[in-house]
C-alpha positions in Angstrom: -54.8 70.4 12.4 -56.3 71.2 15.9 -57.0 68.5 18.0 -59.8 68.0 20.9 -58.2 66.7 23.9 -60.8 64.9 26.6 -59.1 65.4 30.2 -60.9 63.4 32.9 -60.1 64.5 36.0 -61.5 62.9 39.7 -60.2 66.4 41.8 -58.4 69.4 41.2 -54.6 68.8 40.4 -51.4 70.7 40.7 -51.6 72.6 37.2 -47.7 73.2 36.9 -47.1 69.5 36.8 -50.0 69.0 34.3 -49.1 71.4 32.0 -45.6 70.2 31.4 -47.0 66.6 30.6 -49.7 67.5 28.5 -47.4 70.4 26.4 -45.8 67.9 24.2 -48.8 66.6 22.8 -50.7 70.0 22.7 -50.7 72.9 19.6 -52.1 76.2 20.3 -55.2 75.3 18.2 -56.0 72.3 20.5 -59.0 72.4 22.4 -58.7 70.9 26.1 -61.8 69.8 27.6 -61.3 69.2 31.0 -64.4 66.6 32.2 -65.7 65.7 35.8 -68.1 62.5 36.3 -70.1 62.6 39.6 -71.0 59.2 40.0 -74.4 58.4 41.4 -74.8 55.4 43.3 -77.5 52.7 41.4 -79.9 53.3 44.6 -80.6 57.1 44.1 -82.3 59.0 41.3 -80.6 60.9 38.3 -81.8 64.0 39.8 -79.3 67.4 39.4 -81.1 68.7 42.1 -80.0 66.2 44.6 -76.4 66.5 43.5 -76.4 70.2 43.2 -73.7 70.7 45.8 -71.6 68.6 44.0 -72.2 69.5 40.9 -71.5 73.5 41.9 -68.1 72.2 43.4 -66.7 70.2 40.8 -67.7 73.4 38.4 -66.1 75.5 40.2 -62.4 73.7 40.9 -62.9 72.8 36.7 -63.2 76.5 36.2 -60.5 77.8 38.4 -58.2 75.3 36.7 -59.4 76.4 33.1 -59.1 79.9 33.9 -55.3 79.4 35.0 -54.4 77.2 31.8 -56.1 79.8 29.6 -54.1 82.3 31.0 -51.3 80.1 29.5 -52.5 80.5 26.2 -54.8 77.3 25.9 -58.0 76.8 24.5 -59.9 75.0 27.6 -63.4 74.5 28.5 -65.3 72.3 31.4 -68.1 69.8 31.4 -69.4 68.0 34.6 -71.5 65.0 34.2 -73.2 62.5 36.4 -73.5 58.9 35.7 -73.7 55.4 37.2 -70.5 54.2 35.9 -67.4 56.5 35.4 -65.8 54.7 32.4 -68.9 54.8 30.6 -69.3 58.4 30.8 -65.8 59.2 29.7 -65.6 56.8 26.6 -69.1 58.1 26.0 -67.9 61.6 26.0 -65.1 61.7 23.9 -67.2 59.8 21.5 -70.3 62.1 21.4 -68.5 65.3 21.8 -65.9 63.8 19.1 -62.6 64.0 21.2 -59.4 63.2 19.3 -57.8 61.6 22.2 -58.4 61.0 25.8 -55.7 61.8 27.8 -55.9 60.2 31.6 -53.9 60.5 34.9 -53.6 57.5 36.7 -52.7 57.0 40.5 -50.5 53.7 41.7 -53.1 51.2 43.4 -52.6 49.7 46.6 -52.1 46.2 46.1 -55.4 44.4 46.9 -57.1 46.9 45.0 -54.9 46.3 42.1 -55.7 42.4 41.9 -59.2 42.8 42.7 -60.6 45.9 40.7 -60.0 47.0 37.3 -58.6 50.5 36.8 -61.0 53.5 35.3 -58.4 54.1 32.6 -58.5 50.5 31.9 -62.1 50.0 31.8 -62.1 53.3 29.5 -59.7 52.0 27.1 -61.5 49.1 26.6 -64.7 50.6 26.0 -63.6 53.7 23.8 -62.8 53.8 19.8 -60.7 56.6 20.7 -56.8 56.5 21.6 -56.4 57.1 25.5 -53.2 58.1 26.6 -52.6 57.2 30.3 -49.8 58.9 32.5 -48.7 57.3 35.9 -48.6 60.0 38.4 -47.5 59.5 41.9 -48.4 63.1 43.3 -50.6 65.4 40.9 
């Protein structure tokens, strides 16, 4: 049975490393959604025109990544949204688009940030009813 896999990304990543990490959980019928959230400050209107440059840039690098993954035989689509809260947007996307799993790449955080801030992946796992697979990566 095909799975729908949501992969939130904050920037363009090394696709060879990503491909080797995600391959063990994939079958050829699975659909991967490369997903990016543009965070909108609370003091700014949620107007797509104000963020047109960011939306265009994010769509461009996601499409480049999707093309490379499709060339490797994967079924990939992309999506960019705007939100005030990144974790809420990821969890909502998982629910509304009926993904089976959320596959998150987590960076090692600096000591003070780790103490005072919760990570986006931990917030997503609390908010989502979908399983969240988190991989700690140093360089990707």
